[in-house]
C-alpha positions as CSV (number, residue, x, y, z in Angstrom):
1,M,0.2,-0.3,-0.1
2,E,1.4,3.4,-1.0
3,P,1.4,5.9,1.5
4,I,-0.6,9.4,1.2
5,Y,0.3,12.5,2.5
6,F,-1.7,13.9,5.2
7,K,-1.7,17.5,5.9
8,V,-1.9,18.0,9.7
9,P,-4.2,21.0,10.4
10,I,-2.3,23.2,12.8
11,L,-3.6,26.4,12.8
12,S,-1.0,30.1,12.1
13,E,-1.5,30.6,16.3
14,E,-0.4,27.0,17.3
15,T,3.3,26.1,18.0
16,I,1.7,22.6,18.3
17,R,-1.0,20.7,17.8
18,V,-2.5,18.3,20.3
19,E,-5.5,16.1,19.3
20,H,-7.7,13.6,21.7
21,W,-9.0,11.1,19.7
22,D,-12.0,8.6,20.9
23,L,-13.0,6.5,18.4
24,D,-14.0,3.2,17.1
25,H,-10.9,2.1,15.4
26,F,-8.2,4.3,14.7
27,Y,-7.5,6.0,11.6
28,N,-6.7,3.3,9.0
29,P,-4.2,4.4,5.7
30,M,-1.0,4.5,5.4
31,H,0.5,8.2,5.8
32,F,2.7,10.6,6.1
33,H,3.1,14.2,7.5
34,E,5.8,17.1,7.6
35,E,5.4,17.2,10.9
36,C,6.9,14.7,14.3
37,Q,3.8,13.1,15.8
38,L,3.9,11.7,19.8
39,T,0.9,9.6,20.1
40,Y,0.1,7.8,23.7
41,I,-2.4,4.9,23.5
42,I,-5.0,5.8,25.8
43,E,-7.1,2.3,25.3
44,G,-6.7,0.2,22.6
45,S,-4.8,-3.0,20.7
46,G,-3.7,-3.5,17.2
47,N,-0.8,-3.5,14.9
48,V,1.6,-0.6,14.7
49,F,3.1,-0.3,10.6
50,V,6.1,2.4,10.7
51,G,8.1,2.5,7.3
52,S,8.3,-1.5,7.1
53,T,8.2,-2.4,10.4
54,V,4.9,-3.6,11.8
55,E,5.0,-4.5,15.7
56,K,1.9,-5.2,18.3
57,F,0.5,-1.9,20.5
58,Q,-1.0,-1.7,23.3
59,T,-2.9,0.3,25.8
60,G,-0.2,2.5,27.6
61,E,2.1,2.6,25.0
62,A,3.8,5.8,23.5
63,F,4.8,6.1,20.1
64,L,7.5,8.9,18.3
65,F,7.1,9.5,14.1
66,G,9.5,11.3,12.7
67,K,9.0,13.6,9.7
68,N,7.5,12.1,6.7
69,L,7.8,8.9,8.1
70,P,5.3,6.6,7.0
71,H,3.1,5.4,9.9
72,V,-0.7,3.8,10.9
73,L,-2.1,2.8,14.1
74,R,-4.4,-0.2,12.9
75,S,-6.4,-1.0,15.0
76,S,-7.8,-5.3,16.1
77,E,-9.8,-6.6,14.2
78,E,-12.7,-6.6,16.7
79,Y,-12.8,-3.2,16.5
80,Y,-14.5,-3.0,13.0
81,L,-17.3,-5.2,14.4
82,N,-19.1,-2.0,15.9
83,N,-18.6,-3.7,19.6
84,P,-19.9,-0.3,21.9
85,T,-17.6,-1.7,24.3
86,L,-14.5,-1.0,22.8
87,H,-12.9,2.1,21.9
88,A,-9.3,3.6,20.3
89,K,-8.0,6.4,22.2
90,A,-5.3,8.2,21.8
91,I,-3.5,11.8,22.4
92,S,-1.6,13.0,19.8
93,I,0.7,15.8,19.8
94,F,2.2,17.4,16.3
95,L,5.1,19.3,16.0
96,E,7.4,20.7,13.2
97,S,10.9,18.8,13.6
98,I,12.9,21.5,14.4
99,L,11.1,22.0,17.3
100,F,11.2,18.9,18.7
101,F,15.0,19.0,18.4
102,I,15.1,22.1,19.9
103,C,12.9,21.1,23.2
104,L,15.0,17.8,23.8
105,K,18.4,19.9,23.3
106,Q,17.1,22.1,26.0
107,Y,16.1,19.2,28.5
108,L,19.7,17.9,27.7
109,K,21.3,20.5,28.8
110,V,19.1,20.9,32.1
111,E,20.1,17.1,33.1
């Protein structure tokens, strides 16, 4: 599957974009974007596809996706069966890669 380009809707007055997702299942197509993405899985399980790597994910895990890195969180099959007790919940932070590295550099100086 060819990854699709996704434009993260960051407003001009935003330095970062924070999104809280509470869905039946996670966003499906393999995609990439210019921003770095830090995602924490509040609830859910499935497979994370990053480039050509596939790994399982579950509640409590976090992922950092770099600039223009194809990725997708694919929920487990049971999330697609309209079970009202299952939810895919996550918090994602999107920021430009230069801002991420500035923050990281400042943190490393403090330590």
